[in-house]
MARLORO-819871 format. One record per residue: residue in one letter; x, y, z of N, C-alpha, C, O in turn. Coordinates in steps of 0.2 Angstrom, whole numbers, plus 5000, padded with zeros to 4 digits. Layout:
REM MARLORO-819871
AXYZXYZXYZXYZ ...
This chain:
REM MARLORO-819871
M500449945001500050005000500450065000500750085005 P500550104994501050154994500750224998500150234997 L501150255000501050315004501050364998501350364993 Y500650425000500650484997500550545002500250535007 R500650605000500550665004500150714999500250724993 D499650755003499250804999498950855004498850835010 E498850915002498450955006497750945005497550925000 A497250955010496650945009496150985014496451005019 V495550985013494951015016494550955018494450905014 V494350955024493850905026493150925025492850965029 L492850895021492250905019491650885024491150915026 R491750815026491250775029491650725034492150695032 T491250705039491450645043490850605044490250625045 Q490950535045490450495048490850435053491350415052 K490450415057490750355062490850295058490450285053 L491350255060491450195058491750155064492250165066 G491350105065491550065071491450095077491050145078 E491850075082491850115089492350165090492250215094 A492850175085493350235087493650255081494150285081 D493350235075493650265069493050315065492450305065 R493450355061492950395056493050385049493650375048 I492650385045492750395038492750485037492250515039 V493250495033493250565032493250585024493650555020 T492750625022492750645015493250715014493050765018 L493650705009494250765009494150785002493950744997 L494350855001494450884995495150894994495350944997 T495550864991496250874991496550914985496150924980 R497150944986497550984981497550964974497350994970 R497850884974498050854969497650794967497650764961 H497250764971497050694970496150704970495750654971 G495950764970495250774970494950744976495250744981 R494250734975493850714982494150634983494250594979 V494250624989494550564992494250554998494150595003 R494050484999493750455006494250415009494550375006 A494350425015494950395019494650375027494250405031 V495050325029494850315036495350345041496050335041 A495150375046495550405052495450355058494950355062 K495950315059495850265064495950295071496450325072 G495550275076495550295082495450365084495550385089 V495250405079495050475081494550495084494350555085 R494150445087493450465092493750445099493450445104 R494350415099494650405106494950465109495250505106 T494850475116495150525120495950515119496150455119 G496250575117496950575117497250555109497850545107 S496650545105496950525098497450575095497550635097 K497950555091498550595088498250635083498650685081 F497750625080497450665075496950725078496850775075 G496650715084496350765088495750785084495350755081 S495650855084495150895079495450915072495250955068 R496050885071496250905063495950875058495950905053 V495550825059495250795053494350805055493950755055 E494150865057493550885057493250935052493650975050 P492650935050492450975044492651045045492751075051 F492851085040493151145040493851155040494151195037 M494151105043494951095043495251105037495051075032 H495851145036496251135032497051105034497451125037 V497151045031497651005033498150985027498150985021 D498650965031499150925026499150855029499250845035 L499150805024499050735026499450695023499750695017 Q499550645027499950575023499550525023499250515028 L499350485018498950435017499150375014499550375009 H498950315017499050245013498550245008497950245009 S498750245001498350224996497950154996498350104996 A497250164996496950084994497250044988497349984988 N497450084984497750044977497449994975497749944974 N496750004974496449944970496449954963496650004960 E496349904959496449914953495849944949496049964943 N495249944952494649994949494750064953494250104952 G495150074956495350144960494750154965494650214966 S494450104968494050104973494350094980494950084980 G493950104985494150084992494350144995494250194992 L494450135003494550185006495350195009495650145011 D495650245008496350265010496350265017495850275021 I496950265019497050265027497550345029498050365026 V497250375034497550435036498150405041497950375045 T498750425040499250415044499550465048499750465054 Q499550525045499850585047499350635046498950635041 A499250685051498850755050499150815053499350815059 E499350855049499550925051499050985050498850995044 T498951025054498451085053498851135049499351165050 L498551155044498751215039498251275041498451335042 G497651265041497151315042496651295048496251255046 P496651325054496151285059495451335059495251365064 Y495151325053494551365053493951345057493551385059 G493951275058493451255062493151285068492551305068 E493551305072493351335078492951405078492551425081 A493351445073492951515072492251515068491851555069 I492351455063491651455059491151425064490651445064 A491251375068490751345072490451385078489851385081 A490951435079490751485085490151525083489951555087 D489951535077489451585075488951545070489251505066 Y488251555072487851515068487851535061487951485057 S487851605059487751615052488551595047488451585041 R489051595051489651575048489651495047489851465042 Y489351455052489251385052488751365046488951325041 T488251395046487751375041488051385034487851345030 A488351445033488651455027489151415025489251395019 G489651395030490151365029489951285027490251255022 T489351265030489151195029488851185022488951135018 A488651245020488451245013488951245008488951225002 V489551275010490151275005490351215005490351184999 L490451175010490751095010490251055006490451015002 E489551065007489051025003489051034996489050994992 T489251094994489151104988489751084984489751054979 A490351094987490951074985490950984984491150964979 E490650954988490550894988490150864982490250824978 R489650904981489150894976489350904969489250864964 L489850954969489950964962490650934960490950944955 T490950884965491450844962491150774962491050734966 A490950764956490450694954490950634955490750584958 E491550644952491950584952492550584957492950634957 E492550534960493150534965493850534962493850504956 R494350554965494950564962495150594957495650594954 E494550644954494750684948494950744951494650774955 P495550764950495850824953495450894950495250894944 S495450944954495150994953495351064958495051094962 L495951074956496351124959495951194960496151224965 R495551224955495251284956494751274961494751314966 L494351224961493951214966494151204973493851224978 Y494651174974495051164980495251234983495251244989 L495551274979495751344981495151384983495251424987 L494651374979494051414980493751404988493651444992 V493751334989493551314996493951345001493651375006 V494551334999495051355005494951435007494951455012 G494951475001494851535001494251565005494251605009 A493551525003492951535007493051525014492851575018 L493251465016493351455023493751505027493651515033 R494351515024494651575027494351645028494351675033 S493951655022493551715024492951715029492851765033 L492751655029492151645035492551645042492151665047 A493051625042493451615050493651675051493651695057 D493851725046494251785048493551845049493651885053 G492951825046492451875047492551945042492451995044 E492751925036492951985032492352005029492252065028 H491751955027491251995024490551955028490651905031 T489951975026489351945028489351875025489451865019 P489351825029489351745028488951725022489251695017 S488351755022487951735016488151755008487951735003 L488551815009488951845003489451805001489451784996 I489951775006490351745005490151665001490451644996 L489651655004489351585002489151594994489451564990 D488651644993488451654986489051664981489051644976 A489651704984490151714979490451644978490651634972 F490551604983490851544982490351494977490651464972 I489751494978489251454973489351484966489351444961 L489351544965489351574959489951554955489951524949 R490451564959491251544955491351474955491751444951 A491051444960491051364959490751334953490951284949 L490151364952489851344946490051364939490051324934 A490451414940490751444933491351394933491351364927 I491751374937492251314936491851254933492151214928 S491351234935491051174933490651174926490451124923 G490751244923490451244917489751284917489451274912 Y489451304922488751324924488751404925488351424928 E489151444922489251504925488551544922488451524916 P488151584926487551604925487651664920488151704921 V487251674914487351734911486951794915486351784916 L487251854916487051904918487151964915487052014919 S487351974909487452034905487052044900486952094898 G486851974896486451984890485951924890486051894895 C485551914885484951854885485351784885485751784881 A485351744889485651684889485451634883485751574882 V484951654879484751614873484851644867485051614863 C484751714866484951744860485551784860485851804855 G485651804866486351854867486151924867486551974868 E485451934865485352004865485552044872485352024877 P485952104871486252144877485552164881485052184879 G485852154888485352184893485252264893485452304888 P484952284899484752254904484052204904483552234901 H484052154906483552114907483252094913483652094918 R482652084914482352084921482052004923481751994928 A482151954919481951894920482551844920482951844916 F482551804926483051754927482751694926482351674930 A482951654921482651584920483251534921483651534917 V483151494927483751444929483851394922484351394920 G483351364920483251314915483651344908483951304904 S483651414907484051444901484651454902485051464897 G484951474908485551484909485751554913486351564914 G485251584915485351654918484851704915484251684913 L484951774914484451824912484251794905484651764901 V483651824903483351804896482851884895482651914899 C482951884888482551944885481751924886481551874888 R481351984884480651954884480351914879479851894880 D480651904874480551864869480651784871480351734868 H481151784875481351704877481251694884481551654887 R480851734887480551724894480151664895479551674892 P480251614898479851554900479351574905479551614910 P478851534905478351534911478751514918479051464918 G478551564923478951544929479551564930479851544935 A479751614925480551644926480451694932480051734932 A480951694937480951744941481051804939481451824935 A480851854943481051934942481651954945481851934951 A482151984942482652014945482752084944482452124940 T482952114950482952184950483652204948484152174949 P483752264946484452294944484952284949485552264948 D484752304956485252294962485452224963485952214965 G484952174962485052104963485652084958486052044959 I485552104952485952074947486552104947487052074945 E486752174949487352194951487652164956488252144956 L487352154962487652114966487952044964488552034965 M487552014960487851944958488451954953488851914953 L488452014950488952024946489552044950490152044947 A489452074956490052104960490352034964490952034965 L489951994965490151934969490651884964491151864965 M490251884957490651854952491451874952491851844951 S491451944952492151974950492451994956493052014955 G492251984962492551994968492552074971492952094975 D492052104968492052174969491752174976491152174977 W492152174981491852184988491652244990491152254993 A492052284988491852354989491152374988490952424991 N490852354983490152354981489652304984489152324986 A489852254984489452194987489352204994488852184997 D489852234998489752225006489352285008489152285013 G489052335003488652395005487952385002487552435002 V487752325000487052314998486552305004486752285009 E485952325003485452315007485252235009485452195005 P485052225015484852155017484352125011484352075009 K483852165010483352135005483652124997483452084994 V484152154996484552144989484852074990484952034986 Q485152074997485452004998485151954997485351904995 R484551955000484051905000483751884993483551824992 E483751934989483451914982484051884979483951834975 A484551904980485151874976485451804978485651764975 S485351794986485351734988484851674986485051614985 G484251704985483751664982483851634975483851574973 L484051684971484251674963484851624963484851574960 V485351634967485951594967485751514970485951464967 A485351514975485151444977484751404973484751344972 T484251444969483851404964484251384958484151324955 Y484751434956485151414950485551344953485451294949 L485851354958486251294960485851234961486151184959 Q485351224964485051174965484651144958484451084958 W484651184953484251164947484851124944484651064942 H485551154944486051104941486151054944486451004941 L486051044951486250994955485650944954485850884956 E485150954952484550914951484250894957483750854956 R484350924963484050904970484350964974484750994973 G483850964980484051004985484651004989484950954989 L484851054991485451054996485251075003484951125004 R485351025007484951015013485251085017484851115020 S485851095017486251155021485851215020485751255025 L485751235013485451295011484851315015484751375017 R484351275017483751295021483951325027483651375029 F484551305031484651345036484951395035484951445039 V485351415030485751485028485151525025485151585027 E484551505022483951555020483751575027483551635028 R483651535032483251555038483651605042483351645046 S484351595041484751645046484751705042484851755046 L484651725035484551775032483951815034483951875034 V483351775035482751805037482851825044482651885046 E483051785048483051805055483551865057483451895063 R484051885053484551935055484251995054483851995049 P484352045060484052105060484352155055484052215055 
């Protein structure tokens, strides 16, 4: 069983037996990998909290090395690179947004062990921003989702008509058509989009935080609703964690 080393973000964990955990990792060079962290649930484990969700770690693993590429690797060493878990878990808005980031990343990596460096770097950046409290958590999440969709080939069209290319401004957002659409190509059920909501999504796509940070909560809620609907349409099923993010937006004063 050959050894290899890689950086990773811990996306998810699940119990295995009495003392072990299966950890789902998004690695820098090997894509999404599932591995066993032995003894991690015991008091005094050598891994401690280093293989918990939100953690950015440097890992040494034993490869399962099956002919068909399946099976679980084994974590043998873990060193912390970014201890984001404590700061994110301490705040409800950060935690719900961070959970949605991790779930989105896992769902967008359909194939295990298929490298996705851009997505990996995007996840690390989103978790770092959440932990540092640089911006409103829901804005960080929406920026992550829009950019992650673009990496996956699903970037929404926000400047012209997604069907015919007619220059905007347009006021209808049709998820099945790929973004904004003109009057001639507006399908039944298309969502209404305000100029401010569209501008916010464009700012989040380009990293224009100077404008994104100053928008009103109602504009944030509109943009978050459009982003969530667009993401879940492409995933073809709901994202469980988004329900809690939406609730935190409503409850925020």
